[in-house]
C-alpha positions as CSV (number, residue, x, y, z in Angstrom):
1,M,-86.4,113.0,119.2
2,L,-87.9,110.1,121.0
3,G,-89.1,110.7,124.5
4,G,-91.1,109.4,127.4
5,Q,-92.2,105.9,128.5
6,H,-95.4,106.1,126.5
7,F,-95.3,109.3,124.5
8,T,-93.7,112.8,124.6
9,A,-92.5,113.6,121.1
10,V,-91.5,111.8,118.0
11,G,-89.4,113.8,115.6
12,R,-87.4,112.3,112.8
13,P,-84.4,110.5,114.3
14,F,-83.9,108.4,111.1
15,L,-82.7,105.3,112.9
16,N,-82.1,102.1,111.1
17,A,-84.9,99.6,111.5
18,N,-82.4,96.9,112.4
19,H,-81.5,98.9,115.6
20,I,-84.9,100.2,116.9
21,F,-88.5,99.0,116.9
22,I,-91.4,101.3,118.0
23,K,-94.8,100.0,119.0
24,C,-97.6,102.6,118.8
25,I,-101.4,102.9,118.6
26,V,-103.1,104.9,115.9
27,E,-105.1,107.5,117.9
28,E,-106.6,109.4,115.0
29,Q,-106.6,109.3,111.2
30,K,-108.1,112.1,109.1
31,K,-108.4,112.8,105.4
32,F,-108.3,116.4,104.4
33,R,-109.5,117.9,101.2
34,N,-108.5,121.5,101.3
35,K,-105.2,123.2,102.0
36,V,-104.4,126.8,102.4
37,S,-102.1,128.1,99.7
38,L,-100.4,131.4,100.5
39,F,-99.2,132.9,97.3
40,R,-99.8,136.3,95.8
41,T,-101.3,136.9,92.3
42,P,-102.3,140.2,90.9
43,G,-105.9,141.0,91.7
44,R,-106.3,138.1,94.2
45,R,-106.1,137.8,97.9
46,Q,-103.0,136.3,99.5
47,G,-104.5,133.2,101.0
48,R,-106.9,130.9,99.3
49,W,-108.2,127.3,99.6
50,V,-106.8,124.8,97.1
51,D,-108.3,121.4,96.7
52,Q,-105.5,119.1,97.7
53,A,-106.2,115.7,99.2
54,H,-103.9,114.7,102.0
55,S,-104.0,112.7,105.2
56,G,-102.9,113.0,108.7
57,T,-102.2,110.4,111.4
58,V,-101.8,110.9,115.2
59,L,-99.8,108.1,116.9
60,R,-99.3,107.3,120.5
61,V,-96.0,105.5,121.1
62,K,-96.4,102.7,123.7
63,E,-93.0,101.1,123.6
64,I,-89.6,101.7,122.2
65,E,-87.4,98.6,121.8
66,L,-83.7,98.9,121.1
67,R,-82.5,95.9,119.2
68,D,-79.1,94.3,119.1
69,E,-77.5,96.6,121.8
70,T,-74.1,95.3,121.0
71,K,-74.1,97.3,117.8
72,L,-75.7,100.3,119.4
73,F,-73.2,100.7,122.3
74,S,-69.8,99.3,122.9
75,K,-68.6,97.8,126.1
76,N,-66.8,101.0,126.9
77,E,-69.4,103.4,128.2
78,N,-67.7,106.5,126.8
79,E,-67.5,105.2,123.2
80,N,-70.5,105.6,120.9
81,V,-70.7,103.0,118.1
82,C,-73.7,104.1,116.0
83,G,-73.5,107.8,116.4
84,F,-76.2,108.4,119.0
85,E,-76.5,108.1,122.7
86,I,-79.5,107.9,125.0
87,L,-79.2,110.7,127.5
88,G,-82.7,110.8,129.0
89,E,-86.1,112.4,128.4
90,Y,-86.2,115.8,126.9
91,N,-88.8,118.3,128.3
92,K,-90.1,120.3,125.4
93,Y,-92.0,122.7,127.6
94,Y,-89.1,123.7,129.7
95,N,-87.9,127.3,129.5
96,E,-86.0,128.1,132.7
97,P,-82.3,128.3,131.8
98,G,-81.2,128.7,135.4
99,S,-82.3,125.3,136.5
100,N,-79.9,122.4,137.3
101,H,-81.7,120.1,134.8
102,F,-79.5,121.3,131.9
103,H,-77.1,118.6,130.6
104,K,-73.6,119.9,130.3
105,N,-72.9,118.4,126.9
106,I,-76.0,119.4,124.8
107,N,-77.3,122.5,126.7
108,E,-80.8,121.2,126.5
109,P,-83.2,120.5,129.4
110,L,-83.5,116.9,130.5
111,I,-86.2,115.7,132.9
112,L,-84.2,112.6,134.0
113,E,-80.8,111.4,132.9
114,Q,-80.5,107.7,132.1
115,N,-77.6,107.4,134.5
116,D,-79.9,108.1,137.5
117,E,-80.7,104.8,139.3
118,N,-84.4,105.7,139.5
119,F,-84.8,106.5,135.8
120,K,-87.0,103.5,135.0
121,Q,-88.5,102.8,138.3
122,N,-89.9,106.3,139.1
123,F,-90.4,107.6,135.6
124,V,-93.4,110.0,135.2
125,N,-94.2,111.5,131.8
126,P,-95.3,115.1,132.3
127,V,-97.1,115.4,128.9
128,F,-99.1,112.2,128.7
129,Q,-99.3,110.2,131.9
130,Q,-99.8,106.5,131.6
131,D,-103.3,106.5,133.0
132,D,-104.6,110.0,132.3
133,G,-108.1,108.9,131.3
134,Y,-108.1,110.9,128.0
135,A,-107.5,108.1,125.5
136,V,-109.4,109.0,122.3
137,H,-110.9,105.7,121.3
138,Y,-111.5,104.1,124.7
139,K,-113.9,104.6,127.5
140,K,-112.9,107.4,129.9
141,D,-111.4,106.4,133.2
142,W,-113.0,109.1,135.3
143,P,-111.4,108.1,138.7
144,A,-107.9,108.4,137.0
145,V,-108.9,111.8,135.6
146,E,-110.2,113.2,138.9
147,R,-107.4,111.8,141.0
148,E,-106.0,114.5,143.4
149,D,-102.5,114.4,142.0
150,N,-103.7,115.1,138.4
151,R,-105.9,118.1,139.1
152,H,-103.2,120.7,138.4
153,T,-102.3,119.1,135.0
154,I,-105.7,118.2,133.5
155,A,-108.4,120.8,132.7
156,P,-111.8,120.2,134.2
157,F,-114.0,118.2,131.8
158,P,-117.8,117.8,132.0
159,R,-119.1,114.3,132.8
160,W,-121.7,113.0,130.4
161,K,-123.6,109.7,130.8
C-alpha cells in the first residue's frame, strides 16, 4: 500500500514501472551478521543465533509520480483500466470501527478520500509530518519539533549542543 504525501507505509503493490515512479531517500542502511533461528533439535534450546549475513534498508518516500495516466484510468470515472484505483490515504493506526471514515467499498479506514476537494491542499500526514525535525541524516530543526501544534504527537527529546 502506498500512502501519504511523504511517507506512511510502503507495502508491495507490484505496480508496473511504466505506470508509477517513486522518489525516496535512503534513511538508513545496515548490514546484519546474525539471525535468530527458531528450530528445535534434541538436546538444544529452541532459539539460537545463526551466522547469516543480510542487509536492511529504511527508505523515506518523498514523491509518488503516476505516469501515463491515460493507461491507468479511463475517461469514464467508474471504469478502472489497470486493476487499481486511488481511494485516498490509509490510516494504519486507526481502530475505531464506529467512525464515519470507513469507505463503503473496502471497509478500511481512510483519512481523506481523493474525491474531497481539499485532498491535496490541506493534506497532513499523521505518521511523518513534512517538517517534523526528526530526519535521521540531517541537522535537527528544533523550532519545528517544539512547535505548539506538534507537542501532542512528538515525544520530548533532550537538546544537545
